[in-house]
C-alpha positions as CSV (number, residue, x, y, z in Angstrom):
1,X,23.8,-1.7,-9.8
2,X,21.5,-2.8,-6.4
3,X,18.3,-3.3,-6.6
4,X,16.6,-0.9,-3.6
5,X,14.7,-3.4,-1.0
6,X,11.8,-2.7,1.6
7,X,12.9,-1.8,5.0
8,X,10.1,-3.6,6.4
9,X,7.0,-5.9,5.0
10,X,3.9,-6.9,6.5
11,X,1.5,-9.1,4.9
12,X,-2.3,-10.4,5.4
13,X,-3.8,-12.8,3.0
14,X,-3.4,-11.3,-0.4
15,X,-2.4,-8.0,1.2
16,X,1.1,-6.9,1.2
17,X,2.2,-3.7,2.5
18,X,6.2,-2.7,2.2
19,X,8.1,0.7,3.5
20,X,10.7,1.8,1.2
21,X,13.4,4.1,2.2
22,X,14.5,6.1,-0.7
23,X,17.8,8.7,-1.1
24,X,16.2,12.5,-2.3
25,X,18.7,13.6,-5.4
26,X,21.0,16.4,-4.2
27,X,19.6,16.3,-0.5
28,X,21.0,14.6,2.8
29,X,18.2,12.8,3.9
30,X,16.3,10.1,2.9
31,X,12.2,9.8,2.5
32,X,10.1,7.2,3.4
33,X,7.2,5.6,1.6
34,X,4.8,2.9,1.2
35,X,3.1,0.7,-1.4
36,X,0.1,-1.5,-0.8
37,X,0.0,-4.6,-3.2
38,X,-3.2,-6.7,-3.9
39,X,-2.4,-10.1,-5.6
40,X,-5.3,-11.4,-7.5
41,X,-5.8,-14.6,-9.5
42,X,-7.1,-14.1,-12.9
43,X,-7.6,-17.4,-15.1
44,X,-5.0,-19.2,-13.2
45,X,-2.4,-16.5,-13.6
46,X,-1.6,-14.1,-10.2
47,X,-1.7,-10.4,-10.9
48,X,-0.3,-7.8,-8.8
49,X,-2.2,-4.4,-8.5
50,X,-0.3,-1.7,-6.3
51,X,-0.8,1.7,-4.7
52,X,2.2,3.6,-3.4
53,X,1.5,6.3,-0.9
54,X,4.2,8.9,0.3
55,X,4.1,8.8,4.3
56,X,1.4,12.0,4.4
57,X,-1.1,9.9,2.9
58,X,-1.4,7.0,4.9
59,X,-4.0,8.3,7.4
60,X,-6.2,9.7,4.4
61,X,-6.3,6.5,3.0
62,X,-7.0,4.4,5.8
63,X,-9.9,7.0,7.0
64,X,-11.2,7.0,3.0
65,X,-11.5,2.9,3.8
66,X,-12.7,3.3,7.2
67,X,-15.4,5.4,5.9
68,X,-16.2,3.1,3.1
69,X,-16.2,0.0,5.7
70,X,-18.9,1.8,7.9
71,X,-21.3,2.4,4.9
72,X,-20.9,-1.0,4.1
73,X,-21.8,-2.2,7.5
74,X,-24.7,0.3,8.1
75,X,-26.2,0.8,4.7
76,X,-29.1,-2.0,3.8
77,X,-27.8,-4.0,0.6
78,X,-30.5,-3.6,-2.6
């Protein structure tokens, strides 16, 4: 069985986003999703943290990250 590979990847620093295209069982169409991976080093060993998102969730994820960034930029640190 052939392993599913992403149709596109983007990388910036320790972040990588992969776009996946998967068949829908019993249907004649495919769906596209993404995985967002952050690699972190713990005690000389690299580990990956992965979040999988459907297409419809990408904009919501971007919005909450932008709000968090705005908060951090405009709120003094205690």
